N, C-alpha and C positions, 0 to 999 in steps of 0.2 A: 504494500500500500504506500502510495506517495501523496503528499499534500501539495497542491498547486499553489503557487504564490500569486495572489490576485494582482499584486503590483507589476509582476512580469507580464501577466496577461494584458493588463491595462497599457503598459508601455508598448507592447508588441502591436496592439490594435488601435493605437492613437496616432492618426496622421500628424505630421509635423513638417515645418519648413525651416526650423532652426537646425544648424549643422550639428551642434552638440547633441540635441535631442534625437536627431536622425541616427547618429552613431549608437546611442542608447537603445533606440528602437531596433536597429539591426542586430545588436547583441541579444536582445530579448527574443526576437524572431528566430535567431540561430539556436538559442537555448531551447525554445519550444520544439524546434525541428529535431534537435538531437534527442530530446525526450521521446518524441514519437518513434524515432528509429530504435532507440533502446527498448521501448515498450514492445514494439513489433517483434524484435528479436526474442525478448523474453516470452512473448505469447507463442511464437513459433516453437519454442523449446518446452511448451506446456505449462509455463508459469502463469498463474492467474494474476492479473494486474488490475488494480483499482487506482485510478488517478483522478482526484477531485479536489475542488477548493475546500479548505478547512470548514467553511460554513455549511457545506453540503455533505461532508464525509459521513456523518452519522446515518443519514437516510440512505445514501448509496451503499454504505457498508452493510446495513440491514438488508437492503434489497439483494445485494450480491450473496450474502449468507443464505437467504431464503432460496435463491436460484440454485446455489450449490447443493443445498439440502434436498431440494426437489429432484435434482439429478443424481442423488446418492453419491456425491463427490466429496463428502466430508469423512 
């Protein structure tokens, strides 16, 4: 389980015209891209991955648990 940083998400999805902010946005986008690649690799290897913002983790964690239980994967 990983917790997403809402500040990174906001930085990545906020258009900017300031050079300094553009660099920060590029770094945030790269970080999110690398996370997606890492999670895809983990999933290919059979690892269950839950990635959500901290404010939503409780509900998503419960939903994932119930799905696993319904599929007899616990």
